[in-house]
Backbone bond lengths (Angstrom), bond angles and torsions (degrees), N, CA, C in turn:
res aa  C-N    CA-C-N  psi(-1)  N-CA   C-N-CA  omega(-1)  CA-C   N-CA-C  phi
1 M - - - 1.468 - - 1.521 109.46 -
2 D 1.308 117.03 141.02 1.453 122.58 -179.19 1.521 111.37 -60.24
3 S 1.350 116.08 138.49 1.466 121.91 -176.46 1.529 111.92 -59.71
4 K 1.322 116.71 -38.67 1.467 119.69 -178.38 1.533 110.81 -69.22
5 L 1.324 116.09 -34.53 1.461 119.66 177.65 1.530 110.01 -68.76
6 I 1.341 116.04 -41.33 1.465 120.15 177.24 1.518 110.29 -60.10
7 A 1.328 116.39 -40.69 1.458 120.92 -179.46 1.525 111.49 -61.29
8 K 1.318 116.51 -32.23 1.465 120.49 178.66 1.525 111.09 -77.51
9 L 1.340 116.73 -34.05 1.457 120.65 -175.93 1.529 112.95 -80.53
10 L 1.336 117.50 -34.29 1.460 120.56 -173.55 1.524 113.91 -57.17
11 P 1.343 120.02 -46.34 1.469 118.87 179.12 1.526 112.88 -58.11
12 T 1.334 116.83 -36.95 1.462 120.57 178.78 1.518 111.12 -66.96
13 I 1.340 116.25 -42.63 1.469 121.00 178.47 1.525 110.49 -63.32
14 L 1.329 116.37 -44.38 1.466 120.81 -179.92 1.525 111.37 -62.88
15 K 1.326 116.32 -39.04 1.463 120.09 -178.93 1.520 111.25 -67.66
16 S 1.331 117.31 -36.53 1.465 119.93 -176.64 1.532 112.74 -86.80
17 K 1.340 117.49 -34.02 1.466 120.45 -174.48 1.521 114.11 -111.43
18 G 1.324 116.86 -16.20 1.467 120.13 -179.96 1.514 113.30 87.40
19 Q 1.332 117.02 -22.55 1.456 122.49 178.99 1.526 109.69 -140.75
20 A 1.316 115.04 160.75 1.462 120.50 174.06 1.519 108.02 -148.61
21 E 1.326 116.07 154.45 1.469 120.88 179.82 1.513 109.97 -111.84
22 I 1.324 115.82 136.47 1.460 121.26 174.04 1.528 108.43 -129.34
23 T 1.315 116.02 159.69 1.461 121.98 177.85 1.521 108.89 -109.93
24 V 1.327 115.93 130.54 1.462 121.37 -177.65 1.523 109.95 -71.33
25 M 1.331 115.26 137.11 1.457 122.17 173.42 1.519 108.12 -124.56
26 G 1.322 116.76 137.93 1.457 120.75 177.39 1.520 112.95 91.60
27 I 1.340 115.46 -179.06 1.474 121.90 -173.41 1.521 112.66 -118.63
28 S 1.315 118.73 8.55 1.463 120.81 -172.20 1.523 113.66 -68.64
29 M 1.343 118.51 -14.24 1.462 120.72 178.06 1.531 112.66 -110.90
30 N 1.335 117.60 9.59 1.474 119.02 173.67 1.537 109.81 -61.39
31 P 1.315 120.56 145.08 1.459 126.82 0.80 1.535 113.40 -94.95
32 T 1.326 117.28 14.14 1.467 119.95 178.68 1.516 110.87 -73.86
33 L 1.319 115.61 -46.32 1.463 122.26 178.51 1.517 108.93 -128.42
34 F 1.325 115.52 143.84 1.453 120.71 179.55 1.533 109.92 -121.60
35 E 1.316 114.87 157.35 1.465 119.55 178.45 1.521 109.93 -56.14
36 G 1.333 115.41 132.22 1.453 121.35 -179.48 1.514 114.13 95.39
37 D 1.348 117.80 -12.92 1.465 120.51 177.50 1.524 110.30 -62.05
38 K 1.329 115.97 143.04 1.461 122.18 176.48 1.534 108.17 -97.18
39 V 1.318 115.68 120.50 1.462 121.15 -175.01 1.523 110.31 -117.03
40 I 1.331 115.33 130.76 1.467 121.18 174.82 1.525 107.93 -95.23
41 I 1.323 115.64 130.45 1.463 119.66 179.64 1.529 110.21 -119.62
42 E 1.329 114.85 153.94 1.457 122.77 177.34 1.526 109.57 -133.41
43 K 1.320 116.00 148.88 1.461 121.71 174.45 1.515 108.53 -84.39
44 C 1.335 116.73 136.70 1.469 121.57 -179.86 1.526 109.86 -127.99
45 D 1.325 115.31 154.92 1.467 119.64 174.69 1.523 110.84 -74.80
46 E 1.340 115.83 -33.96 1.454 121.03 -179.75 1.524 109.52 -132.61
47 Y 1.326 115.06 149.23 1.458 120.64 177.07 1.521 108.79 -124.92
48 R 1.325 114.99 141.73 1.456 120.90 -176.13 1.526 111.26 -109.10
49 I 1.317 115.28 151.19 1.451 120.67 176.36 1.525 109.01 -56.85
50 G 1.319 115.72 131.79 1.459 121.67 -175.66 1.520 112.60 104.00
51 D 1.352 117.54 -20.78 1.467 120.66 176.62 1.530 110.26 -63.92
52 I 1.328 116.13 149.54 1.460 121.04 173.15 1.524 107.56 -97.30
53 L 1.321 115.90 113.30 1.463 121.74 -173.54 1.526 112.01 -100.70
54 V 1.312 114.17 148.63 1.460 122.04 172.10 1.518 106.42 -109.97
55 F 1.323 117.18 124.85 1.465 119.51 -172.76 1.520 111.50 -151.86
56 N 1.337 114.30 160.70 1.459 121.57 173.51 1.518 108.94 -85.04
57 Y 1.333 116.31 132.43 1.467 118.64 -179.63 1.525 110.59 -131.53
58 K 1.319 113.96 108.36 1.461 122.62 175.54 1.532 110.29 47.42
59 N 1.342 116.34 -130.23 1.462 119.84 -179.02 1.521 112.66 -94.49
60 E 1.338 116.33 9.69 1.460 120.38 -176.07 1.522 113.10 -88.86
61 G 1.322 117.04 -8.84 1.457 119.91 -178.35 1.515 111.68 82.53
62 I 1.328 117.52 -140.78 1.464 122.37 -174.79 1.524 110.95 -86.11
63 L 1.333 115.05 133.74 1.460 121.88 171.40 1.519 108.46 -120.93
64 I 1.327 116.38 152.28 1.459 121.66 174.00 1.527 107.15 -127.07
65 H 1.338 115.95 97.94 1.460 122.76 -174.76 1.524 110.37 -134.71
66 R 1.318 115.46 166.11 1.459 121.20 -174.30 1.535 111.96 -89.10
67 L 1.333 115.06 138.45 1.465 121.40 176.82 1.528 108.93 -78.18
68 L 1.347 116.06 119.79 1.460 121.30 -177.31 1.518 113.71 -108.30
69 N 1.325 116.45 -23.05 1.469 119.49 -177.57 1.527 108.56 -156.36
70 C 1.315 115.33 151.82 1.466 120.00 -179.57 1.515 109.12 -152.44
71 D 1.335 115.88 122.83 1.463 120.30 176.67 1.528 110.33 -137.87
72 G 1.319 115.19 40.36 1.470 121.45 -171.74 1.515 109.94 106.22
73 R 1.330 115.62 -34.62 1.457 122.59 168.75 1.523 107.18 -109.81
74 Y 1.313 115.73 165.42 1.465 120.65 -174.02 1.527 109.11 -116.73
75 F 1.336 115.45 127.65 1.455 121.17 -175.95 1.532 108.93 -114.26
76 C 1.321 115.73 115.63 1.458 122.15 -173.51 1.523 111.26 -119.62
77 K 1.326 114.98 155.43 1.470 120.70 -179.89 1.517 108.90 -152.91
78 G 1.315 116.95 142.46 1.455 120.33 173.07 1.519 110.04 -69.53
79 D 1.316 117.16 143.81 1.466 120.02 179.39 1.525 111.09 -60.95
80 N 1.328 116.73 -29.13 1.461 121.63 -179.32 1.529 109.87 -112.61
81 A 1.328 115.72 42.86 1.467 120.74 -176.92 1.526 109.43 -142.13
82 F 1.314 116.39 173.52 1.466 122.23 -179.27 1.527 112.30 -112.78
83 R 1.327 116.40 -34.85 1.464 121.65 -173.13 1.524 112.01 -71.92
84 L 1.335 115.34 148.39 1.462 122.29 174.10 1.519 108.07 -109.86
85 E 1.344 116.97 128.39 1.469 121.10 177.94 1.522 109.81 -97.85
86 D 1.300 115.73 129.39 1.465 123.60 -179.21 1.526 107.32 -102.23
87 I 1.355 116.87 112.55 1.460 120.29 -175.99 1.529 111.24 -131.29
88 E 1.322 115.29 166.69 1.453 122.19 175.91 1.529 109.80 -103.53
89 Y 1.310 116.02 163.40 1.471 120.99 -177.89 1.522 111.51 -55.95
90 N 1.335 117.37 -40.74 1.463 119.55 -175.71 1.535 113.54 -70.62
91 Q 1.331 117.36 -7.65 1.454 120.51 175.19 1.532 111.70 -86.91
92 I 1.337 115.83 -14.98 1.465 120.09 -176.46 1.527 109.91 -80.94
93 I 1.313 116.21 126.78 1.459 121.60 178.67 1.523 110.58 -87.79
94 G 1.312 116.94 -40.42 1.459 121.92 179.80 1.509 110.68 176.48
95 K 1.328 115.69 -172.22 1.471 119.66 177.47 1.524 109.92 -124.87
96 A 1.323 115.36 151.46 1.463 121.54 179.76 1.524 109.50 -75.92
97 V 1.324 117.05 131.93 1.469 121.43 178.99 1.521 112.65 -119.90
98 L 1.329 116.60 -26.28 1.468 121.03 178.93 1.518 109.48 -137.43
99 V 1.322 116.10 144.33 1.457 120.88 170.94 1.523 107.15 -128.76
100 N 1.329 115.30 121.76 1.469 121.73 -176.76 1.532 111.07 50.95
101 N 1.346 114.64 43.84 1.478 123.54 177.76 1.528 114.29 67.53
102 T 1.329 116.66 16.83 1.462 121.45 177.62 1.522 109.65 -118.06
103 S 1.326 116.73 136.90 1.465 120.62 -179.99 1.521 110.68 -60.15
104 I 1.320 115.88 140.98 1.461 121.11 177.21 1.524 108.58 -84.62
105 Q 1.317 116.10 123.11 1.452 120.96 -177.50 1.522 110.77 -76.70
106 P 1.325 117.36 136.94 1.476 119.94 179.12 1.518 111.43 -67.69
107 W 1.302 116.25 152.92 1.463 121.99 176.77 1.516 110.09 -86.40
108 D 1.333 116.64 143.62 1.455 120.98 170.42 1.525 109.27 -66.81
109 E 1.324 115.31 154.04 1.465 120.21 -177.68 1.527 111.89 -58.85
110 W 1.332 117.49 -37.12 1.467 119.96 -177.28 1.521 111.36 -65.62
111 K 1.328 117.76 -31.81 1.456 120.68 178.30 1.529 110.85 -68.39
112 V 1.328 115.56 -40.56 1.462 120.57 176.69 1.533 109.81 -60.62
113 K 1.334 116.11 -46.78 1.465 120.86 -179.34 1.525 111.61 -62.20
114 L 1.342 115.96 -40.29 1.459 119.15 -179.10 1.522 110.88 -67.75
115 S 1.321 117.30 -40.32 1.464 120.57 177.27 1.527 110.76 -63.02
116 Y 1.329 115.89 -40.99 1.468 120.32 178.16 1.529 109.76 -64.54
117 S 1.336 117.13 -38.43 1.463 121.08 179.31 1.518 111.57 -62.88
118 V 1.339 117.04 -34.62 1.462 120.81 176.60 1.526 109.98 -60.13
119 N 1.326 116.27 -43.59 1.466 119.18 178.21 1.522 111.77 -65.74
120 R 1.349 116.86 -38.04 1.465 119.59 179.27 1.531 110.61 -63.02
121 E 1.335 117.05 -37.77 1.462 120.27 176.58 1.526 110.27 -68.35
122 F 1.318 117.31 -37.92 1.460 123.23 176.56 1.528 109.97 -58.97
123 L 1.325 116.31 -42.46 1.462 121.54 178.74 1.523 110.51 -69.05
124 K 1.337 115.72 -45.60 1.468 121.51 -177.99 1.532 111.61 -61.61
125 L 1.334 115.68 -34.17 1.464 120.82 -177.96 1.526 112.07 -94.57
126 H 1.345 115.25 20.94 1.472 122.63 173.34 1.524 112.51 57.60
127 Y 1.342 116.19 43.34 1.459 123.68 172.89 1.535 113.01 63.41
128 D 1.315 116.33 24.30 1.467 121.11 179.78 1.532 108.55 -93.72
129 T 1.331 116.56 96.68 1.469 119.91 -175.80 1.525 112.24 -64.29
130 S 1.331 117.29 -27.78 1.462 119.71 179.70 1.519 111.22 -64.23
131 K 1.330 117.03 -29.01 1.468 121.50 176.82 1.524 111.00 -84.19
132 V 1.328 115.96 -36.76 1.467 120.06 -178.24 1.518 110.98 -61.32
133 I 1.334 117.45 -42.86 1.464 120.49 -175.08 1.525 112.40 -68.78
134 K 1.326 116.91 -13.29 1.471 120.42 176.52 1.525 111.36 -93.01
135 N 1.328 115.84 -5.63 1.458 122.06 -176.66 1.527 110.70 -78.14
136 N 1.340 116.43 144.27 1.465 120.91 -178.27 1.523 112.93 -59.35
137 I 1.334 116.57 -37.69 1.464 119.75 -178.71 1.523 110.27 -64.60
138 Y 1.328 116.39 -42.43 1.461 118.34 179.28 1.527 111.06 -69.88
139 K 1.329 117.37 -37.87 1.468 119.81 177.92 1.527 110.31 -59.53
140 L 1.328 115.94 -40.58 1.458 120.17 178.11 1.528 110.46 -66.14
141 Y 1.325 116.24 -43.26 1.466 121.36 178.37 1.524 110.48 -61.18
142 L 1.318 115.75 -40.45 1.464 121.15 178.76 1.521 110.88 -59.78
143 A 1.330 115.87 -41.64 1.464 120.50 -176.54 1.519 112.31 -78.13
144 L 1.343 117.86 -45.28 1.455 120.90 -171.63 1.520 114.32 -88.08
145 I 1.326 117.80 -31.33 1.462 121.00 -176.49 1.533 111.42 -103.86
146 L 1.316 116.09 -51.91 1.461 119.30 -178.16 1.525 112.03 -81.45
147 R 1.343 116.47 -14.50 1.468 121.99 179.11 1.525 110.75 54.99
148 K 1.332 115.39 45.11 1.461 121.10 -179.48 1.525 111.16 -125.23
149 E 1.301 116.84 44.29 1.462 120.43 -179.70 1.526 108.76 -71.56
150 E 1.348 115.58 96.56 1.463 120.17 -175.53 1.528 111.37 -70.85
151 N 1.326 116.86 -38.39 1.454 121.60 177.05 1.525 107.97 -120.82
152 K 1.309 116.53 137.56 1.456 120.34 -178.57 1.524 109.65 -59.35
153 M 1.324 116.39 124.66 1.455 120.98 -176.75 1.520 110.47 -98.09
154 N 1.319 115.47 139.73 1.449 121.73 174.88 1.522 110.18 -105.75
155 Y 1.309 115.39 141.50 1.462 122.40 179.41 1.518 108.98 -112.26
156 Q 1.338 115.81 142.85 1.463 119.90 179.12 1.521 109.90 -148.15
157 K 1.319 115.21 143.68 1.464 121.20 175.86 1.527 108.52 -64.20
158 T 1.327 116.83 133.66 1.456 120.95 -177.43 1.532 111.52 -68.56
159 D 1.320 115.48 155.55 1.471 119.96 172.43 1.525 110.93 -106.39
160 K 1.354 115.49 12.89 1.466 120.52 -177.58 1.520 112.77 -94.43
161 M 1.343 116.77 -2.62 1.464 120.52 -178.55 1.523 109.77 -122.87
162 D 1.319 114.98 162.41 1.461 121.33 178.56 1.524 109.25 -96.42
163 F 1.328 116.34 124.66 1.459 122.43 179.76 1.531 108.20 -104.95
164 I 1.328 115.41 115.23 1.462 121.38 -173.81 1.522 108.78 -115.68
165 L 1.328 115.85 105.93 1.462 121.96 -178.15 1.528 109.06 -94.17
166 S 1.337 116.56 110.49 1.462 120.31 -179.82 1.520 111.86 -81.62
167 D 1.332 116.10 -35.43 1.462 122.14 172.19 1.524 107.56 -158.85
168 E 1.319 117.96 -172.51 1.459 120.76 -174.99 1.524 113.84 -69.60
169 T 1.322 116.67 -12.05 1.469 120.04 -175.91 1.533 113.47 -118.13
170 S 1.332 117.24 7.14 1.466 119.04 -176.31 1.527 110.63 -144.92
171 L 1.331 115.69 123.31 1.460 122.09 -179.68 1.525 109.45 -130.77
172 A 1.330 115.92 132.16 1.462 121.83 173.55 1.521 108.27 -110.23
173 V 1.315 116.51 133.49 1.460 121.78 177.74 1.521 107.67 -116.27
174 F 1.326 116.14 117.68 1.466 121.47 -177.06 1.516 109.84 -105.37
175 D 1.339 115.61 128.90 1.459 122.46 178.86 1.528 108.37 -99.17
176 P 1.336 118.91 104.56 1.472 121.26 -178.09 1.525 113.59 -60.78
177 E 1.341 116.15 -29.55 1.465 119.29 -176.52 1.523 111.93 -71.91
178 S 1.332 117.42 -45.65 1.470 120.83 -177.51 1.524 112.91 -95.75
179 G 1.326 116.30 -21.46 1.458 120.06 -175.60 1.512 113.53 85.11
180 N 1.336 117.23 2.91 1.463 121.21 -179.03 1.529 110.90 -81.39
181 T 1.331 114.90 148.36 1.455 121.46 174.59 1.521 108.58 -122.45
182 Y 1.330 116.17 132.44 1.455 122.03 -179.82 1.529 108.98 -117.66
183 F 1.332 115.95 144.36 1.461 120.47 -175.19 1.531 110.31 -118.14
184 F 1.337 115.32 141.15 1.456 121.16 -178.38 1.527 110.23 -131.44
185 D 1.338 113.83 145.28 1.464 119.65 177.44 1.531 109.37 -90.48
186 E 1.321 116.07 -168.22 1.461 120.89 -174.62 1.518 112.53 -61.05
187 T 1.343 116.68 -39.48 1.463 119.60 179.50 1.524 110.84 -64.94
188 G 1.328 116.01 -44.20 1.460 120.28 177.75 1.519 111.60 -60.71
189 I 1.317 116.16 -38.36 1.469 120.90 178.23 1.523 110.01 -62.78
190 D 1.326 116.56 -44.03 1.469 120.48 -179.84 1.528 110.92 -60.97
191 I 1.338 116.84 -43.36 1.469 119.85 -179.09 1.527 110.27 -65.41
192 L 1.326 116.44 -44.38 1.469 119.63 -179.87 1.522 111.42 -65.54
193 N 1.312 117.13 -35.39 1.468 119.67 176.91 1.525 111.13 -63.98
194 C 1.339 115.72 -36.84 1.467 119.81 176.93 1.524 111.14 -64.98
195 L 1.326 116.56 -23.37 1.461 121.83 -177.17 1.525 112.23 -98.01
196 D 1.337 116.31 16.28 1.467 119.48 172.36 1.522 110.00 -62.17
197 V 1.323 115.74 -30.87 1.473 121.56 174.57 1.524 107.33 -119.20
198 P 1.330 118.28 149.48 1.467 120.32 -177.20 1.518 112.06 -61.28
199 C 1.329 116.08 138.38 1.463 119.87 173.07 1.521 109.31 -154.43
200 D 1.320 116.37 152.71 1.457 120.31 176.55 1.522 109.00 -81.60
201 I 1.314 116.35 173.27 1.461 119.39 -172.90 1.525 112.21 -65.52
202 Q 1.327 116.92 -33.83 1.463 119.00 179.75 1.524 110.85 -66.87
203 T 1.323 115.91 -41.93 1.472 120.05 177.13 1.519 110.57 -64.97
204 L 1.326 116.52 -40.36 1.459 120.62 177.81 1.521 110.81 -60.52
205 L 1.329 116.53 -44.34 1.463 120.46 178.42 1.525 111.40 -61.58
206 E 1.324 116.24 -41.36 1.468 119.88 179.50 1.523 111.74 -63.60
207 K 1.334 116.20 -40.69 1.470 120.18 177.75 1.522 110.82 -61.60
208 L 1.331 115.73 -44.04 1.465 120.17 -178.06 1.525 111.45 -70.21
209 C 1.326 116.97 -33.66 1.469 120.23 177.67 1.525 110.74 -63.26
210 N 1.324 116.64 -34.53 1.462 120.38 177.67 1.531 111.47 -69.24
211 I 1.331 116.44 -29.34 1.463 120.60 179.16 1.525 111.12 -77.51
212 Y 1.336 116.19 -42.79 1.468 120.65 -170.84 1.529 114.63 -106.12
213 S 1.322 118.23 -2.59 1.464 121.56 179.98 1.534 111.61 55.47
214 V 1.323 114.75 51.88 1.464 121.93 177.49 1.521 108.03 -128.95
215 T 1.339 116.31 176.12 1.464 120.57 176.14 1.523 109.59 -97.37
216 P 1.334 117.74 157.74 1.467 119.89 177.45 1.527 112.95 -55.67
217 E 1.339 116.56 -35.98 1.465 120.35 -179.39 1.532 111.26 -65.38
218 D 1.330 116.75 -30.36 1.459 120.86 -179.43 1.523 112.22 -65.91
219 I 1.322 117.01 -32.62 1.468 120.17 -170.01 1.522 114.04 -118.36
220 R 1.344 117.44 -5.20 1.469 119.20 -174.79 1.523 112.27 -54.84
221 S 1.331 117.64 -47.92 1.464 120.79 -176.79 1.528 111.09 -60.21
222 D 1.338 116.87 -43.60 1.468 120.45 -179.73 1.528 111.28 -66.40
223 V 1.328 116.61 -38.70 1.462 120.05 179.64 1.527 110.28 -68.80
224 E 1.317 117.62 -39.61 1.463 120.46 177.12 1.526 110.38 -62.44
225 E 1.323 116.83 -41.08 1.466 120.38 177.48 1.524 110.22 -62.77
226 F 1.323 117.23 -42.47 1.467 121.52 179.44 1.529 110.37 -61.78
227 L 1.331 117.30 -44.43 1.459 120.62 179.45 1.527 111.24 -64.27
228 A 1.325 116.53 -40.75 1.469 120.07 178.55 1.531 110.51 -59.36
229 D 1.323 116.02 -42.33 1.464 120.83 -178.74 1.528 111.38 -68.95
230 T 1.335 117.18 -47.98 1.452 120.22 -173.14 1.532 113.16 -77.04
231 V 1.324 117.70 -31.57 1.463 118.91 175.48 1.526 109.95 -69.13
232 T 1.326 116.84 -40.71 1.467 120.85 178.09 1.537 110.90 -59.95
233 K 1.322 116.38 -38.95 1.468 121.01 -179.96 1.521 113.25 -82.08
234 G 1.322 117.94 -9.64 1.455 121.24 179.28 1.513 114.09 86.07
235 I 1.332 117.50 8.48 1.463 121.22 -179.79 1.522 110.69 -76.50
236 V 1.329 116.00 -34.48 1.454 122.76 176.15 1.520 107.95 -116.41
237 E 1.318 115.98 137.65 1.460 121.89 -179.47 1.516 110.57 -110.91
238 I 1.320 115.53 152.37 1.460 121.57 172.50 1.517 107.37 -100.47
239 I 1.321 116.37 125.82 1.462 119.16 -176.32 1.528 110.43 -125.27
């Protein structure tokens, strides 16, 4: 069925039945959604950052992308895409709640921020994807979100910032270029100390497990969030 016709029918179906089913086309939402997935959508009065929205976009018909920012307008992006779509509330048909009869898990805030950062780099580099994919932020996104780390990446604490340790539980990191100062607690200090020498994420997890007597599964999510934050700020580099 034609996408524009579906766009006209979906609001009517949602109003009468409360839900509607659509089939995913394309790869722009991989690895969250894949082509052929059956998605149940619902109409909502409000949508939250991180929701996967179904909406009409210009002459392209229906898109199903994630809401990354909202300031009266709604800014959406495919998880496996670079472009940000700027839409109004009345363009939104609904949000995805189930995929193949399974609940869609919400994204952590750091994942939303990292995806948004990918678009900001895309904009900064004048929409040149060949440059974006070489960028540290995208490399991190590729590894942590898209799970497509083609070559094992090593992380290392930068030597471009000043690290000021006031005591064993408090560290200030000063960026001479931007003038920003970032603060870390004891856990952050331990992770950064592990990154005095280059190591991949598995090695980093093993080092931290020896410090805290935990398993890699216990801390992986927190370590990934830490890397997303510090790589974005330039405190940790990918080499």
